[in-house]
C-alpha positions in Angstrom: 77.6 34.1 78.4 75.4 34.2 81.5 73.1 37.2 81.8 72.2 38.6 85.2 68.7 39.8 86.0 68.4 42.9 88.1 66.9 42.4 91.6 63.2 42.6 91.5 61.9 45.9 92.9 58.7 45.7 94.9 56.0 48.1 93.7 55.5 51.1 95.9 51.9 52.2 96.7 50.1 54.0 99.4 46.4 53.4 100.3 44.7 55.5 102.9 41.1 54.8 104.1 39.3 57.6 105.9 42.5 59.1 107.2 42.6 56.4 109.9 44.1 53.3 108.2 47.0 53.2 105.7 48.7 50.3 103.8 52.1 51.2 102.4 53.8 48.8 100.0 57.5 48.9 99.0 58.7 49.5 102.5 62.3 48.5 103.1 62.7 49.7 106.7 61.1 51.8 109.5 63.6 54.2 110.9 61.3 56.0 113.5 58.0 55.3 115.1 55.9 57.2 117.7 52.2 57.9 118.0 52.7 61.2 116.2 55.4 60.4 113.6 56.5 57.5 111.5 59.5 57.5 109.2 59.5 54.7 106.7 62.1 54.0 104.0 60.8 52.8 100.7 62.2 52.0 97.3 61.0 55.4 96.2 62.5 57.4 99.0 61.6 58.1 102.7 58.0 58.8 103.8 57.3 60.8 106.9 53.7 60.2 108.2 52.4 62.7 110.8 49.3 62.2 112.9 48.1 61.2 116.4 47.4 58.0 118.1 49.1 56.1 115.3 50.0 52.4 115.8 51.8 49.9 113.6 49.3 47.1 112.9 51.7 45.1 110.7 55.2 45.5 109.5 56.6 42.9 107.1 59.9 43.9 105.6 60.1 40.7 103.6 56.9 41.5 101.8 57.6 45.3 102.0 54.3 46.1 103.7 53.5 48.5 106.5 50.0 48.9 107.9 49.2 51.7 110.3 46.1 52.8 112.2 45.3 56.1 113.9 44.6 59.7 112.8 46.7 60.5 109.7 47.4 64.2 109.2 50.2 64.3 106.6 52.5 62.3 104.3 55.6 63.7 102.8 58.4 62.2 100.7 62.1 62.9 100.6 65.0 61.2 98.7 66.8 59.7 101.7 68.3 56.3 101.0 68.0 53.4 103.5 70.7 53.1 106.1 71.1 50.0 108.2 68.4 47.8 109.7 66.3 49.6 112.4 65.2 48.2 115.7 61.6 48.1 114.5 62.4 46.0 111.5 64.3 43.5 113.6 61.5 43.3 116.1 58.7 42.6 113.6 60.5 39.9 111.6 
């Protein structure tokens, strides 16, 4: 009998340096991006990041990493599940 292994889940973590640089691991998609708001879908739920002058430095959906720069004011989680692929994830492939 053949056993199937569950799909490997990428670890989720958030690292913020001086409220101006963030690296988020476990990102599955980015649903919304503006200089004031980013909505990223992770394997632990959706993260809303609020701030000003925010820019996406790197988005790698394959590795599950999102890197942002700019003034970071707030992070909040909710339990939203990923929908389809967003325009941003298709652009940064």
